[in-house]
N, C-alpha and C positions, 0 to 999 in steps of 0.2 A: 585510411578510410574514407569510403566512395560518396557520392551524396546522394546515395540515398537512404544508406547505414545511418548516417546524418539526418537526414530528415526521417525516418522508423524513430531514433532516438529522441528527436524533436518534439514527433507526435506521444510517444508515450511517457515521460518522462512529468509533463505536466500531469498525464493523467493518474498517474503515482501521486504527484506532488497533491492535487485536489482531492483523491481518495482520500490521502492521510490525514489532512488537514480535516474534511468534513467527519472521519471515523472519532479523531482525535478530540472534537469538539465534541459530539454525541455522547462517546462512553464517557471523557470526561465531565461532563452534565451530570450522566447517571451515577458517576465516581463518585461526586461534589454533594447528591443529594441521597447517598447510601447511609445504612443508619446502623444495620450490624455489623459487626465484622465480617461473617460469610460473603453477604455484597461487597464488600468492601476490596476484599482478597479475589472476590468471582468475578468483578467489577475493573479490579486489575490486571486479571489477567487473562481477559477478554480483549481488551485495550493492547495490553504486548501482543499478542497470538494476533488480532487483528492486521495492524500496521507490520507486523512479521508477515502476514499472508499478503498484506498492498505490495509492498519491494518486492517479495520471494515473486510473486504474480508477474509483474510488472519486469522483469529483470529476465524470468524465462519466458515472457512475449517477445521480450526483444530480439534473445539469443532465438529464436522460433525462428520468426521474422528473417533474422539477418539470415537462418542455415536457408528459408525457402528462393529469398534472393541469392544465393551463391547456386540455386540450381539451377 
């Protein structure tokens, strides 16, 4: 792994981490305050999908930046 690829990884990883932590805390607070089954199910699904989107987006961003660097 070249130095620039390591730098890209070190820059994108904290972004993914802090976004995931923020989303988890925010949506989990809403989930704990939910009063109906529909609210619990929908917020649980939203939490799962938002964390998955954050991780997928970060990995796609790293792959895209690696590809740009190689050209």
